[in-house]
Each structure stands twice: as structure tokens, then as C-alpha cells.
Steps between C-alpha positions, in 0.01 A plus 500: 500500500628844409550701818458871570750711689340834585744790494395757760763766421239742365303485823816628668544758221161645587592509869833671436330767288344634819702362791877494515548389859164493672489875549214676676470213747284308254530142383627506140251358251438294300695229677672255260506235772121518524487483120699177509250351743212600272668338200569179689142487629366438149766258384818681396785251508770747600589861571766689307674819614797694363723651767675763291820678601320834505207357703252679275213272598560186708686570825720277715227480765257373236712202400575406860131510591403307187755230580327448834138524387435364152376144468616428145838578340702819519683592180750783552605686188839667545806637328836330532644753746670419832250676728194323358675164470581518872138586582382201295741265677364608837135515393498163324207551261380186327632630171715784374472637147806701403407787270679791334439830672550859383411806706341690209260228394133501600497122522738223396559564131688197377655168578815430694840464336586162645862511384588749778787340693356557848180302437627144555644604839174667601294202386723264698467718814122506478470129428728425795252697712224263386340747258376401155655729238335627183641738238278749318606482136383590154398199286851487355657158453848623592366631831315174567820302454690745720234467773547124506877535507482755785316257727149644503209266567235710325478762233222754485435593140450873443168524314511877451582491130217251445258719697596818314506364144206573269566172324657281765548190285877541483533573870287200585726277292802635690332419832415148383857434382649635823267291717573185302876552525480578871303184567752298302783645709327413827380850582149564626301779337300795633391808306378851555496870409218684326258208522134590543149360469500549122836359394552223752334226295750556220776377730330161519706406194815518715577157646638403843392815685442459873420850630394831350595800712249780440457828684403820322200358315357343816548813711348713222195275481472504878434876491160418348405159638715446809815294537334168577285519188793615285713204613210258454444625145867451413499149644192422290674634187796268563300179528526406135878452499578153363837466671 
């Protein structure tokens, strides 16, 4: 069964737009930890958060509270930088997804360059801490091979180009080829970025996927119908995946 990891970063983005540090003696809202509980209550299989270096949305206190409170799986997205690697080692999320990170970007804009020399060392450190390691990569066969060589257990295929293309036939073929190669190399496959209620069924052509990590579309839908309903609708949209 294809699983759903709900990314709650944009709940924290909304909070940070008004509250920087709980000023005015008020409790900052909306609370991403409460959002995680709402998502789990209707069947989300995991919670994804990105602890960025600039702390623009998710804060350290969020990830520590989530680690203690969620009932499913915690997937921590993070850059390969010493400070965040050390936090991950101490936190011990169920899974880490290493992503590229640039200060000027609105959200993660592309896949990781897996040939960076520091990555195998970081992957080994995290795996030694008992953490499953995934790499967020474009559907590029060279990067898939590099991910396997670096010691990752999962890749997460960046579906942004597929989501943004008017005619996504070519991008879908790239995703299929990358997933097939990854599976053949012993890597497990997740996917995410730009997926929504309209384009998600197109990804059903991609084999071997285990989890789709989706955030912005769910949080956007939740503005109108509530978070529980938004998550339930996404889970319903995912039911047709053949595996």
C-alpha cells in the first residue's frame, strides 16, 4: 500500500508569520505538533518536517516535541551540515532525508548532488545512530547510482519537474526509469514535491514507491475543509496505486 507522509512545514510557516518567539505572552498558533496529531488521527502514515539552518518554519522545539508525541514515523528533512547532523543523531528520527538547501529559495528547488564527498560519512554516522537514510534526488540515473554507492537505504524522487510540466510524459518516463534502477540496486523509493490532488494519480505509473511526502497541497486544502478532511481526501486519492 502506498503510504502518505504529511509535511507540516507550512503550518509552522503560518505560525512564524505572526509569532517569532511567543511574544505578547500568547501561545503561538497554529501549532505544527497539533497538526501532526490531526493528520495521524485520520490515517497519515508518517509526519515530515524540514529543520532548516535558518529555522524559517520548523523550530528545534517542534522536532523534539514531535519525537515524543507522534504515533507513526518521523521523517526529518535536513541539509548535510554539522549542526543539523548532530541534532539528528541526538533526536533519532525514524528516517532522515538529506536535501539540498539554499537560503534564497522559497522551498527546496532541486535534487541533491550525491557526489559530494561528505555524504558517505554523514550517511554512515546517521545509520550508526540507527536512523534510516534517504536522499532527495532528481530522477537522474547517475544520481541514483551515486545514492546506492554512498550507502543510502532510500531515495526520494523529486517530482517537481513532473508537477510543473504542461506535458509531463517525459518527466514521468524519467521517474519510472529512476525508480526501476533504484529498485534494481536495492534502494527503496519514496517521492514528493509539488504533488497535489490533481496530479497524484499520474505518478501511479512509477513502480516501487513506498511513501509520498506531501505538504503544501494538503495544508492549502485544509484552509477550506480542515486538516483532517484534507488528509483523508489525499489518502483516498492514493488508493489506486498498483504498487
